[in-house]
DOBASE-544624 format. One line per field, with one value per residue (C-alpha): residue in three letters; x, y, z; chain; residue number from 1. Coordinates in steps of 0.5 Angstrom, whole numbers, plus 500, padded with zeros to 3 digits. Last residue first. Layout:
BEGIN
type	c(ALA; ...)
X	c(X; ...)
Y	c(Y; ...)
Z	c(Z; ...)
mol	c(A; ...)
seq	c(NUM; ...)
***
This chain:
BEGIN
type	c(UNK; UNK; UNK; UNK; UNK; UNK; UNK; UNK; UNK; UNK; UNK; UNK; UNK; UNK; UNK; UNK; UNK; UNK; UNK; UNK; UNK; UNK; UNK; UNK; UNK; UNK; UNK; UNK; UNK; UNK; UNK; UNK; UNK; UNK; UNK; UNK; UNK; UNK; UNK; UNK; UNK; UNK; UNK; UNK; UNK; UNK; UNK; UNK; UNK; UNK; UNK; UNK; UNK; UNK; UNK; UNK; UNK; UNK; UNK; UNK; UNK; UNK; UNK; UNK; UNK; UNK; UNK; UNK; UNK; UNK; UNK; UNK; UNK; UNK; UNK; UNK; UNK; UNK; UNK; UNK; UNK; UNK; UNK; UNK; UNK; UNK; UNK; UNK; UNK; UNK; UNK; UNK; UNK; UNK; UNK; UNK; UNK; UNK; UNK; UNK; UNK; UNK; UNK; UNK; UNK; UNK; UNK; UNK; UNK; UNK; UNK; UNK; UNK; UNK; UNK; UNK; UNK; UNK; UNK; UNK; UNK; UNK; UNK; UNK; UNK; UNK; UNK; UNK; UNK; UNK; UNK; UNK; UNK; UNK; UNK; UNK; UNK; UNK; UNK; UNK; UNK; UNK; UNK; UNK; UNK; UNK; UNK; UNK; UNK; UNK; UNK; UNK; UNK; UNK; UNK; UNK; UNK; UNK; UNK; UNK; UNK; UNK; UNK; UNK; UNK; UNK; UNK; UNK; UNK; UNK; UNK; UNK; UNK; UNK; UNK; UNK; UNK; UNK; UNK; UNK; UNK; UNK; UNK; UNK; UNK; UNK; UNK; UNK; UNK; UNK; UNK; UNK; UNK; UNK; UNK; UNK; UNK; UNK; UNK; UNK; UNK; UNK; UNK; UNK; UNK; UNK; UNK; UNK; UNK; UNK; UNK; UNK; UNK; UNK; UNK; UNK; UNK; UNK; UNK; UNK; UNK; UNK; UNK; UNK; UNK; UNK; UNK; UNK; UNK; UNK; UNK; UNK; UNK; UNK; UNK; UNK; UNK; UNK; UNK; UNK; UNK; UNK; UNK; UNK; UNK; UNK; UNK; UNK; UNK; UNK; UNK; UNK; UNK; UNK; UNK; UNK; UNK; UNK; UNK; UNK; UNK; UNK; UNK; UNK; UNK; UNK; UNK; UNK; UNK; UNK; UNK; UNK; UNK; UNK; UNK; UNK; UNK; UNK; UNK; UNK; UNK; UNK; UNK; UNK; UNK; UNK; UNK; UNK; UNK; UNK; UNK; UNK; UNK; UNK; UNK; UNK; UNK; UNK; UNK; UNK; UNK; UNK; UNK; UNK; UNK; UNK; UNK; UNK; UNK; UNK; UNK; UNK; UNK; UNK; UNK; UNK; UNK; UNK; UNK; UNK; UNK; UNK; UNK; UNK; UNK; UNK; UNK; UNK; UNK; UNK; UNK; UNK; UNK; UNK; UNK; UNK; UNK; UNK; UNK; UNK; UNK; UNK; UNK; UNK; UNK; UNK; UNK; UNK; UNK; UNK; UNK; UNK; UNK; UNK; UNK; UNK; UNK; UNK; UNK; UNK; UNK; UNK; UNK; UNK; UNK; UNK; UNK; UNK; UNK; UNK; UNK; UNK; UNK; UNK; UNK; UNK; UNK; UNK; UNK; UNK; UNK; UNK; UNK; UNK; UNK; UNK; UNK; UNK; UNK; UNK; UNK; UNK; UNK; UNK; UNK; UNK; UNK; UNK; UNK; UNK; UNK; UNK; UNK; UNK; UNK; UNK; UNK; UNK; UNK; UNK; UNK; UNK; UNK; UNK; UNK; UNK; UNK; UNK; UNK; UNK; UNK; UNK; UNK; UNK; UNK; UNK; UNK; UNK; UNK; UNK; UNK; UNK; UNK; UNK; UNK; UNK; UNK; UNK; UNK; UNK; UNK)
X	c(290; 284; 279; 273; 274; 274; 267; 263; 262; 257; 257; 259; 256; 250; 248; 250; 243; 240; 244; 242; 245; 251; 253; 260; 263; 270; 271; 264; 261; 254; 247; 243; 236; 231; 229; 233; 235; 235; 240; 244; 245; 247; 252; 255; 255; 259; 264; 266; 267; 271; 275; 278; 282; 285; 285; 290; 287; 292; 298; 304; 310; 315; 319; 317; 311; 308; 310; 306; 300; 300; 301; 295; 291; 293; 291; 285; 284; 285; 280; 278; 271; 269; 261; 260; 252; 254; 258; 262; 268; 266; 272; 271; 276; 277; 273; 274; 269; 268; 263; 256; 251; 247; 245; 251; 256; 257; 263; 263; 268; 271; 270; 269; 264; 265; 259; 262; 257; 258; 259; 257; 258; 255; 259; 255; 258; 257; 253; 248; 249; 245; 244; 241; 240; 233; 236; 231; 233; 239; 236; 241; 241; 247; 247; 252; 251; 255; 255; 256; 255; 249; 249; 243; 241; 236; 235; 232; 233; 233; 237; 235; 234; 230; 224; 219; 221; 222; 220; 225; 226; 228; 230; 236; 238; 245; 248; 254; 258; 265; 270; 269; 273; 267; 271; 274; 267; 264; 269; 268; 261; 262; 266; 263; 256; 257; 258; 257; 250; 248; 248; 253; 254; 255; 250; 246; 244; 244; 251; 251; 248; 254; 258; 254; 247; 241; 242; 242; 248; 246; 248; 254; 256; 260; 268; 269; 263; 267; 272; 266; 263; 269; 266; 268; 264; 258; 254; 248; 242; 237; 232; 233; 227; 228; 234; 230; 234; 238; 237; 242; 242; 248; 248; 252; 250; 255; 253; 257; 263; 265; 267; 266; 273; 276; 282; 279; 275; 281; 284; 278; 278; 285; 285; 278; 282; 288; 284; 288; 282; 277; 280; 277; 280; 283; 290; 293; 301; 305; 306; 304; 301; 298; 295; 292; 289; 286; 283; 280; 277; 274; 272; 268; 264; 261; 263; 270; 274; 268; 271; 277; 283; 290; 294; 302; 304; 307; 303; 300; 298; 295; 291; 288; 286; 283; 279; 277; 275; 272; 265; 265; 265; 272; 276; 283; 290; 296; 303; 310; 309; 316; 315; 309; 305; 300; 299; 297; 292; 289; 286; 284; 291; 294; 301; 301; 302; 307; 305; 301; 295; 295; 297; 293; 287; 288; 289; 282; 279; 282; 280; 273; 273; 276; 271; 275; 279; 287; 291; 299; 305; 302; 308; 309; 314; 314; 309; 304; 299; 299; 298; 292; 289; 289; 286; 281; 279; 279; 273; 268; 270; 277; 278; 285; 290; 297; 303; 310; 313; 318; 325; 329; 324; 326; 323; 321; 317; 314; 311; 308; 309; 303; 298; 292; 293; 296; 301; 306; 303; 304; 311; 312; 313; 306; 303; 306; 304; 297; 297; 301; 295; 290; 292; 295; 292)
Y	c(577; 574; 569; 567; 559; 560; 560; 558; 564; 570; 574; 580; 585; 582; 587; 592; 592; 593; 599; 602; 609; 607; 600; 599; 598; 600; 607; 607; 608; 605; 606; 600; 599; 595; 587; 586; 579; 581; 588; 583; 578; 584; 586; 579; 580; 587; 584; 578; 583; 587; 581; 579; 585; 585; 577; 578; 576; 576; 576; 580; 576; 575; 570; 564; 565; 570; 565; 559; 564; 565; 558; 556; 561; 559; 551; 554; 558; 551; 547; 543; 546; 541; 542; 542; 543; 550; 549; 555; 551; 545; 544; 549; 550; 558; 563; 570; 575; 581; 586; 583; 587; 590; 597; 600; 595; 588; 585; 577; 574; 567; 560; 563; 568; 575; 579; 586; 592; 598; 606; 609; 602; 596; 590; 583; 578; 570; 564; 559; 562; 562; 570; 568; 561; 558; 553; 554; 552; 557; 563; 568; 575; 581; 588; 593; 601; 607; 614; 615; 608; 603; 596; 592; 585; 580; 574; 567; 561; 565; 563; 558; 552; 547; 545; 549; 549; 553; 560; 561; 569; 575; 582; 586; 593; 596; 603; 607; 602; 599; 598; 600; 599; 597; 591; 589; 590; 586; 580; 580; 580; 574; 570; 572; 570; 563; 561; 568; 569; 562; 562; 564; 558; 555; 559; 561; 554; 553; 552; 547; 542; 540; 534; 534; 538; 533; 528; 533; 533; 538; 545; 548; 556; 556; 557; 549; 546; 541; 540; 538; 534; 529; 525; 518; 515; 518; 523; 520; 523; 529; 529; 534; 537; 537; 539; 541; 540; 545; 547; 552; 559; 565; 572; 578; 585; 591; 598; 604; 603; 609; 608; 600; 599; 605; 602; 600; 595; 593; 591; 587; 584; 581; 579; 575; 572; 570; 567; 569; 573; 568; 564; 567; 563; 568; 568; 570; 571; 571; 578; 577; 584; 585; 578; 579; 586; 583; 577; 581; 585; 579; 576; 583; 582; 575; 568; 570; 569; 567; 564; 559; 560; 559; 561; 562; 559; 562; 559; 566; 566; 559; 561; 567; 562; 558; 563; 566; 560; 556; 559; 558; 550; 547; 548; 551; 551; 551; 553; 552; 546; 543; 547; 543; 546; 548; 540; 539; 544; 541; 535; 529; 528; 525; 524; 524; 518; 520; 520; 526; 523; 516; 518; 524; 520; 515; 521; 524; 518; 517; 524; 523; 517; 520; 526; 532; 533; 534; 532; 533; 533; 535; 537; 544; 546; 539; 539; 545; 541; 536; 542; 544; 538; 537; 544; 542; 536; 540; 543; 537; 535; 535; 541; 542; 541; 542; 544; 543; 548; 545; 548; 542; 540; 545; 552; 552; 545; 547; 553; 549; 549; 552; 546; 547; 554; 560; 555; 561; 568; 571; 569; 573; 569; 567; 573; 577; 573; 573; 580; 581; 576; 579; 586; 591; 598)
Z	c(689; 691; 689; 694; 696; 703; 704; 698; 694; 693; 686; 683; 678; 680; 686; 681; 678; 684; 686; 679; 679; 674; 672; 671; 664; 666; 662; 659; 665; 664; 663; 664; 660; 664; 665; 672; 669; 662; 663; 668; 662; 657; 663; 662; 655; 656; 661; 656; 650; 655; 658; 651; 651; 658; 657; 652; 645; 639; 644; 642; 641; 647; 644; 648; 652; 646; 641; 645; 645; 638; 636; 641; 637; 630; 632; 635; 628; 624; 628; 634; 635; 641; 642; 634; 633; 632; 625; 623; 624; 620; 616; 611; 606; 606; 603; 601; 598; 593; 590; 593; 591; 598; 595; 599; 596; 599; 602; 604; 609; 610; 614; 621; 620; 616; 613; 611; 609; 604; 604; 610; 614; 616; 620; 620; 624; 624; 627; 624; 617; 611; 612; 619; 620; 623; 628; 633; 640; 641; 638; 640; 637; 639; 637; 636; 635; 634; 634; 642; 643; 644; 646; 644; 646; 643; 647; 645; 649; 656; 662; 668; 664; 669; 664; 660; 653; 647; 650; 656; 655; 651; 652; 653; 654; 654; 655; 654; 651; 653; 648; 641; 634; 630; 627; 634; 637; 632; 633; 640; 639; 635; 640; 646; 643; 644; 652; 654; 651; 651; 658; 664; 667; 675; 679; 674; 671; 663; 662; 668; 662; 660; 664; 669; 670; 669; 675; 681; 686; 692; 691; 695; 694; 688; 689; 688; 685; 682; 688; 692; 687; 686; 681; 679; 685; 682; 687; 689; 685; 687; 680; 675; 671; 663; 659; 653; 647; 643; 636; 634; 632; 634; 632; 631; 628; 627; 626; 625; 620; 617; 610; 608; 606; 610; 613; 620; 615; 612; 618; 620; 614; 614; 622; 620; 614; 618; 624; 630; 633; 631; 637; 643; 648; 652; 653; 659; 660; 666; 670; 677; 678; 671; 670; 677; 675; 669; 673; 678; 673; 670; 677; 678; 671; 673; 671; 668; 662; 658; 654; 655; 659; 656; 662; 664; 670; 676; 682; 683; 675; 676; 682; 678; 672; 677; 680; 673; 669; 675; 675; 667; 667; 666; 659; 662; 659; 664; 662; 664; 669; 671; 678; 680; 685; 680; 679; 686; 686; 680; 684; 680; 677; 671; 668; 661; 656; 650; 643; 642; 639; 642; 649; 649; 647; 653; 658; 655; 657; 664; 666; 664; 668; 674; 674; 678; 671; 670; 665; 666; 661; 655; 650; 647; 642; 639; 637; 635; 632; 637; 642; 637; 638; 645; 646; 641; 646; 652; 648; 650; 657; 660; 665; 666; 661; 664; 659; 659; 654; 649; 648; 646; 641; 636; 635; 628; 628; 634; 631; 626; 618; 615; 611; 616; 616; 621; 624; 625; 623; 630; 629; 623; 616; 614; 617; 612; 606; 609; 608; 601; 599; 602; 599; 603; 603)
mol	c(A; A; A; A; A; A; A; A; A; A; A; A; A; A; A; A; A; A; A; A; A; A; A; A; A; A; A; A; A; A; A; A; A; A; A; A; A; A; A; A; A; A; A; A; A; A; A; A; A; A; A; A; A; A; A; A; A; A; A; A; A; A; A; A; A; A; A; A; A; A; A; A; A; A; A; A; A; A; A; A; A; A; A; A; A; A; A; A; A; A; A; A; A; A; A; A; A; A; A; A; A; A; A; A; A; A; A; A; A; A; A; A; A; A; A; A; A; A; A; A; A; A; A; A; A; A; A; A; A; A; A; A; A; A; A; A; A; A; A; A; A; A; A; A; A; A; A; A; A; A; A; A; A; A; A; A; A; A; A; A; A; A; A; A; A; A; A; A; A; A; A; A; A; A; A; A; A; A; A; A; A; A; A; A; A; A; A; A; A; A; A; A; A; A; A; A; A; A; A; A; A; A; A; A; A; A; A; A; A; A; A; A; A; A; A; A; A; A; A; A; A; A; A; A; A; A; A; A; A; A; A; A; A; A; A; A; A; A; A; A; A; A; A; A; A; A; A; A; A; A; A; A; A; A; A; A; A; A; A; A; A; A; A; A; A; A; A; A; A; A; A; A; A; A; A; A; A; A; A; A; A; A; A; A; A; A; A; A; A; A; A; A; A; A; A; A; A; A; A; A; A; A; A; A; A; A; A; A; A; A; A; A; A; A; A; A; A; A; A; A; A; A; A; A; A; A; A; A; A; A; A; A; A; A; A; A; A; A; A; A; A; A; A; A; A; A; A; A; A; A; A; A; A; A; A; A; A; A; A; A; A; A; A; A; A; A; A; A; A; A; A; A; A; A; A; A; A; A; A; A; A; A; A; A; A; A; A; A; A; A; A; A; A; A; A; A; A; A; A; A; A; A; A; A; A; A; A; A; A; A; A; A; A; A; A; A; A; A; A; A; A; A; A; A; A; A; A; A; A; A; A; A; A; A; A; A; A; A; A; A; A)
seq	c(441; 440; 439; 438; 437; 436; 435; 434; 433; 432; 431; 430; 429; 428; 427; 426; 425; 424; 423; 422; 421; 420; 419; 418; 417; 416; 415; 414; 413; 412; 411; 410; 409; 408; 407; 406; 405; 404; 403; 402; 401; 400; 399; 398; 397; 396; 395; 394; 393; 392; 391; 390; 389; 388; 387; 386; 385; 384; 383; 382; 381; 380; 379; 378; 377; 376; 375; 374; 373; 372; 371; 370; 369; 368; 367; 366; 365; 364; 363; 362; 361; 360; 359; 358; 357; 356; 355; 354; 353; 352; 351; 350; 349; 348; 347; 346; 345; 344; 343; 342; 341; 340; 339; 338; 337; 336; 335; 334; 333; 332; 331; 330; 329; 328; 327; 326; 325; 324; 323; 322; 321; 320; 319; 318; 317; 316; 315; 314; 313; 312; 311; 310; 309; 308; 307; 306; 305; 304; 303; 302; 301; 300; 299; 298; 297; 296; 295; 294; 293; 292; 291; 290; 289; 288; 287; 286; 285; 284; 283; 282; 281; 280; 279; 278; 277; 276; 275; 274; 273; 272; 271; 270; 269; 268; 267; 266; 265; 264; 263; 262; 261; 260; 259; 258; 257; 256; 255; 254; 253; 252; 251; 250; 249; 248; 247; 246; 245; 244; 243; 242; 241; 240; 239; 238; 237; 236; 235; 234; 233; 232; 231; 230; 229; 228; 227; 226; 225; 224; 223; 222; 221; 220; 219; 218; 217; 216; 215; 214; 213; 212; 211; 210; 209; 208; 207; 206; 205; 204; 203; 202; 201; 200; 199; 198; 197; 196; 195; 194; 193; 192; 191; 190; 189; 188; 187; 186; 185; 184; 183; 182; 181; 180; 179; 178; 177; 176; 175; 174; 173; 172; 171; 170; 169; 168; 167; 166; 165; 164; 163; 162; 161; 160; 159; 158; 157; 156; 155; 154; 153; 152; 151; 150; 149; 148; 147; 146; 145; 144; 143; 142; 141; 140; 139; 138; 137; 136; 135; 134; 133; 132; 131; 130; 129; 128; 127; 126; 125; 124; 123; 122; 121; 120; 119; 118; 117; 116; 115; 114; 113; 112; 111; 110; 109; 108; 107; 106; 105; 104; 103; 102; 101; 100; 99; 98; 97; 96; 95; 94; 93; 92; 91; 90; 89; 88; 87; 86; 85; 84; 83; 82; 81; 80; 79; 78; 77; 76; 75; 74; 73; 72; 71; 70; 69; 68; 67; 66; 65; 64; 63; 62; 61; 60; 59; 58; 57; 56; 55; 54; 53; 52; 51; 50; 49; 48; 47; 46; 45; 44; 43; 42; 41; 40; 39; 38; 37; 36; 35; 34; 33; 32; 31; 30; 29; 28; 27; 26; 25; 24; 23; 22; 21; 20; 19; 18; 17; 16; 15; 14; 13; 12; 11; 10; 9; 8; 7; 6; 5; 4; 3; 2; 1)
***
């Protein structure tokens, strides 16, 4: 078994290890500015600023040539931040379709609302662009499967934004688990806690002059504009968002299934509700989900309106095995024996990576994840979170949402996650689209 130091040394000299820490030399410094990639960043609120920060960390391998958002004031603010950080002003366009037509754009990054992730990624692939898409990679299971097929058909790279897949200490500890560190791993628990407030009851309101509401809705069936949706609360409406499970659970559940070495489960059940407030919020604020396999189990717990932390962490992953336990989060890991005594730990200098109040999440993991994406484009390095891998956790959590919607356990086909013998539940596998906007390949 390799030591932590040996493993990190190996990462530091390999393409996948470029920019793995705040002090590591960036991939851009290695490549040279004459080989830089032209990026377009699409969807410019909150998480897009992490994309900006990570593309800055990977200069001059990458430059931001275009920024695009349906809301002009958000776009202008982001363009100014890009010019200040990158040293050059990007071009702007409110309509992403115009940007996709440009041959000089090599790759796009997507930080739009969830209902746009898969349709926009597919359009990007069809336009010959590499794609970095935030989690979740789709709004529903059918879209995720379609995106995987589109990537295979068009041949460009798609990296999903589960950046902990590029965290050196997470890569290290998962490998150790796979090599028997805690015996046979058989149970994993993922969780997320926050203190989100009520979104109240929205009122019909005039569409702001700065917003193209029709393009914002895109593939989603048309709705009147209300004053409590944009720019963040769309997460809590079924037509656009996917709830806290996909908003944050994707990260930790992905780590858990990676550590356990599992894909789609045999069964899933979910219980919860909207308990903390009475308002327009259409999902749960508290949810407990179990994913059952032949000889393993994975659980997900979300309490996003009560900040009581589990194991003194607002988010994390616990992996139990026949000889011990591993606790891993974005700031390190801890190892325990079978009786719960800590036997080892590793911590990185925290820069807020575990904060559940941070809506941007600019951090060294994201820097490394972008470095891995750039290395994949330039040198053929293996992606840490290709969409074919990332879509498994996304589909699992969408199935959790479906189990919650129909209020019963779902029996699944473990080869593709499809629900067996339950036509009512399978109605949630896909969605209705605004006429002319359904994604196709």
